[in-house]
C-alpha positions in Angstrom: 131.2 204.3 134.2 130.8 200.5 134.2 127.5 201.1 135.0 126.5 204.2 132.8 128.3 201.9 130.2 125.9 198.7 130.8 122.7 201.1 131.3 123.5 202.7 127.4 124.3 199.0 126.1 120.9 198.0 127.7 118.7 200.7 126.0 120.4 200.4 122.8 119.4 196.8 122.3 116.1 197.9 123.4 115.7 200.9 120.6 117.4 198.3 117.6 114.3 195.6 119.1 111.5 198.4 118.9 113.0 199.6 115.3 112.8 195.8 113.9 109.5 195.3 115.6 108.2 199.4 114.2 109.0 198.3 110.2 106.6 201.2 108.9 103.8 203.6 110.0 101.3 205.9 108.1 100.3 209.3 109.6 96.5 209.8 107.9 95.7 213.9 109.0 92.4 215.7 107.4 91.0 218.5 108.6 87.2 219.0 106.8 84.1 219.7 107.7 81.1 216.5 108.5 77.2 217.2 109.2 78.5 221.2 109.9 81.2 219.8 112.6 85.0 220.7 112.1 86.9 217.2 111.9 90.6 217.4 112.9 92.4 214.3 112.4 95.5 212.7 113.3 95.9 209.6 113.6 98.6 206.8 113.0 98.4 203.5 112.2 101.8 201.0 112.6 102.5 197.8 111.0 102.4 195.0 113.7 102.4 191.7 111.3 100.5 192.4 108.3 102.8 192.0 105.2 103.8 195.5 103.8 101.0 195.4 100.7 98.3 194.8 102.8 99.3 197.3 105.1 99.8 199.7 102.3 96.0 199.1 101.5 95.2 199.6 104.7 96.1 203.1 105.2 95.1 203.4 102.1 91.6 202.6 102.4 91.8 204.8 105.6 92.7 207.5 103.5 89.7 207.4 101.5 87.3 207.2 104.3 87.5 210.7 104.5 85.9 210.8 100.9 82.7 209.2 102.6 82.7 211.9 104.9 82.4 214.7 102.3 86.0 215.7 102.9 89.4 215.4 100.6 91.2 212.0 101.1 93.3 212.2 104.2 97.3 213.1 103.7 99.1 210.5 104.3 102.7 210.1 105.6 105.0 207.1 105.9 107.2 206.9 108.7 109.5 204.2 110.1 107.1 204.5 113.2 103.9 206.5 115.0 105.2 209.3 116.6 105.7 209.4 120.0 103.9 211.4 122.4 100.5 210.2 122.0 97.1 211.3 123.3 96.1 207.4 123.3 97.1 204.2 121.9 95.1 200.9 120.6 97.7 197.6 120.5 95.3 195.1 118.5 98.4 192.8 117.3 96.5 189.8 118.0 93.3 191.0 115.5 94.1 193.6 113.4 97.6 193.5 113.1 97.8 196.7 113.6 98.5 199.2 116.7 96.6 202.4 116.5 98.0 206.1 117.7 95.7 208.7 118.0 96.7 212.6 118.7 94.0 215.8 117.9 90.7 214.1 119.6 88.7 216.3 121.3 87.5 215.2 125.2 84.6 213.6 123.8 86.0 212.1 120.9 89.3 211.4 123.4 86.4 209.5 125.9 85.1 206.8 123.6 88.6 206.1 122.3 88.7 203.1 125.5 85.6 201.5 124.2 86.1 201.7 120.5 89.9 199.7 121.6 87.6 197.3 124.2 85.1 196.1 121.0 88.3 195.3 118.7 89.6 193.2 121.3 92.4 195.5 121.9 94.9 196.7 124.4 94.3 200.6 125.4 97.2 202.9 126.6 96.5 206.6 127.7 99.3 209.0 126.4 100.4 212.0 127.5 99.2 214.6 125.0 96.1 216.2 126.3 
């Protein structure tokens, strides 16, 4: 019983610490056609140290990126943290002070996520979503 209590206490401490670090995220979703190809994108950006206004400006800019491809702005939803499980993650807090999560990439797109993360000098993690 004591071991169970200690385990539960340790997990509670870890979860509360993660909530402090995961203070804000924006989920971006779009379904558009670009150059004759249908793009379904579901990405999430988690704040890892940016000022709140700077983070929100970054999310707004990413939402508007779909407009440059001829589609509507990405639907943006603010969350306490990015959803788990994920397809891939690029933790780039040293440079961008954000963590990028990916959820609906095709196999070809998913294969390029690691090289994109490496270019940003980030730490790539493959998730459990296919």
